N, C-alpha and C positions, 0 to 999 in steps of 0.2 A: 755458068752459074746454075746451081741446083735449086729447084723450087721446093719449099716446105709444104707439107700437107699429106693427106692420106689418099691412097689409091682406092679405086672402086672395090677391088678384091679385099683390101684390109677392112673396109667398111662392112662388106657383106659377111666376112668372117666374124667381126665383132657383133653384128646383129644376130647371126646364127647362135653364137655363144650366149648372148643375152636371152634369146628365145628359149634355148635349152634350160637355162637357169630358171627362168620364169615358169616354164612348164613343170620343172622339178618341184619348185616351191608350191605350185598349185596342187599337184598330186599329193604332196606331203600334207598340205592343209586339209585336203579332202579326207585323207586317211585319219588324221587326228580328229576331225569332225565326226567321222563314223565311230571311232573308238570311244569318244566322249558320249555319243548317243547310246552306244551299247552299254557303257558303264552306268548311265542314268537308268536304263531299263533294268539292269541287273541289280542296282541298288533298290529299286522299288520291289522287285521280286524277292530279294533277300530279306527285306524288312517284313514283307507280307508272310514269308515262310517262317520267320522267327516269332511272329506274334502269338500263334497258338501254343508254341513250345514254351514261351515265357509265361503265358496264362496258366499252363499246366503246372509250372513250377510253384505257383502261388495259390492254385485253386484245385485241391485234390478232387472235389466233386466234379468239376469240369473235366479233369483228367480221366476219372473213372467213367463218366458218361460218354465221353468221346471214344475211349478205348473199347468199351463194351457195347457201344451203340451200333447203329447200322452204317452202311457205307456212306449214306448221305450225311451222317453226323461227322464223318471224317473229311468231308469236302468243304472247301471255302473258296471264295472268289472276291475280287474287287476290281472296279474300273478306275484307272488313273488317267488323268489328263497329262500327257507327257510331252507332246510336241504341238505347238501352235494350235491349241484347242482340240487336238485329236485325242480321243479316248481309246485306251487300250485295255482289254480285259486280261487280267491275270487270274489263272485258276490254280488252286492248290489242292493237295491231297495228303492226308496223314496216314502213315503205316506204323503199326505197333508190333513188336516182336519180343516176347518174353525170353530172357536169357536162360540158358540151361543151368542146372545145379552145378556148382554151389552159388552161382550168381543169380539165382532165380528170384531174388528180391528186386531185380532191376528190369527195366523195359527199354528196349532200343526204340526210339521215336524218330521216324524219318518224315521230313516235310519236303514235298516236291511242289514247285510252282512252275507252271508253263505259260508261255505267251507266244504270240507271233509278231516278229519284227521284220519288216521288209519282206514279207511272204515266206519267211524262214521260221520254223518252229524253234523255240529256245526254251531252256529250263535251268532252274536253280535247284540244287538238292542240298538240304541240311540234315544232319544226323546228330543225335545226342543220346546219351543214356541217362535215364532218370529213375529214381526209386519208385517202385510200383506203388500205386495209390492203395491206401488201406480202407 
């Protein structure tokens, strides 16, 4: 008569397969967590980069002052609390380039925001073309 049950080898193989599956899920969860965190930082930076561009669209005086002003006039920054009360500094800079004729009525506006995430420098770069302020 044959006994029913599992051998030690079968139990060890099942445990090994379960361990591999659990480790795979854990590493996948960690990767998703890192990607979500990076997306959060990128969203803050993108919004900060977009703000001066949007302000220039509606305020020609601000556009002219910023474009014709000093390098300090083209820089901006903001601290955001992004993770468990940790404040991160986002620093931005605007660059203006007048387009050559016949499009010389337009200006290319570039907005770059940089920050440091997990000891790695990161940046977001936005670019648009706007009518030159009068």
